[in-house]
N, C-alpha and C positions, 0 to 999 in steps of 0.2 A: 723318064725312069727312076723310080723313087728308090734310094739307097737305104738299106738298112745296116746298123752296126751292131754285132753281137758280142754281149758281154761273155766271159768264158762259162759262168754258170749256167747260162742257158746251153751252151754247147756240150757241158759235161752231163745233162740231163738225157741228152739222145744216146748216150750210151749206160743210163741208169736204168735197169730193168727192174729195180725196186720200186720205182714211180711210175709204172707203165703210161699211165695218162699224160704225165710230164715228158716222158720218153717219145711217146707218140706225136705231141705237140711241138717238141724241139725238133725232131726229125723233118717232120712236115712245113715248119715255118722255115728252116735253115734251107731245105732242098728247094723250097719254092724260090726264095730269094736267089740261091745259087745257080738254079737253072737259068734265071734272067740275068745273071752276072750282075747282080744287085746286093749280093751279101760283102758285108765290110767286118773286117777282124783287124787287130793290130798283133804286133809282135808279142806283145805284154799278154795280150789274149790268148795267143799259141802257147805260151810258155805256161800261163796259169792253168789251162786245158791239161797240158801235158803233166804237170805236178799232181794237179787235182785227181785226175782219172787213176794214176799210179797210186797214189795214196789213199782215197777214199772208196775206188772202186775195185782195187787192186788188179787193174789192168797190166799186163806185161809192159816191160820197156819196151821191147819189138813193136808191139800193138799199138801202143801208145804214140811211139815215134812215127809210125805208118798213118796214123790216124793225123797226126800233126801236119804230115805230109799232104793228106787229102783237104783238110780244112785250109791250107796254105794256096789250095787253087781257087780260092776266093780272093777278092781284091784285100791286098794286105796293106793297110795304112803304116808308113816309115816315119817315123819322127826325125825331125830337124832341132838343133839346139833351142831355136826359139818356140817350139812345141812345148819344150819342158818349161820355160820362164810363162808361157802361157797358162800351163796348168797349174803353176804355182800361184799365179793372179787367180785362177778360177779357185783355187784351196782358200786364198783369203778371202774371197768375196762370197763364195757359198758354203763354206764350213764344211767340206766332206773331205775324206781320207784322200791322201796325196797319190794314192794309187787309183782311185776312184775319179780322181780329176783328170789322170792320164788317159782313162779310159773315154770321158767326156770330151776331152781336147782331140782324143784320136776320131771319135764321130763328128765332131765338129768341123776338124781339118779336112775330113773326107765329104763332107755335105751331106751327112747323112739326114734322112728324112725323119727317123726314128732311131732310138738306141733300145734295143731289147735287154732287157736285165731283170733278174729278182731281186737283186741287192740293192738297186738304188730305189729312189723313192717313186713308185709309180704314178704318174699323172704329172708330174715336175716336168718344168721344161729348165735343163741345165745347160748353160752354155749356147741359148738357142735351140738345143735338141730336144724333142718331147721323149721322155721316158716311159716305156711300156712294159708291163710285167705280163708277158705272154700267157703265165699259168694261173692270174687272176680271174676270178669268178666274175663275170659282167654283173652288175648291178642293178 
């Protein structure tokens, strides 16, 4: 079973009806992995999703909360103190933001075969995890 880690930005597009192509892709991709019990998120992703949907999409607090509960039905990566230290080391090595290194560390810790993100460099392998932008047009 191939596990996939989802960054908050990808999940937010599932609720963004101003970008119908991205919305359709995000829903289909997450649903596919979720049905196979192969979707990974972290507490950080759930929090970012909550804040972003309320701020950028004007989703009500009640609906955003309910959607977080639904997303938490995926496999949720929980951190240990050693993961924070590992993320700091990733920050030193690959020079991406400390918040992004927490995403990479969560994907790495969970054994993800892929990290879906629009924000990280597509095609890069960060911390041993390949980054894929699910919205990028094939070349």
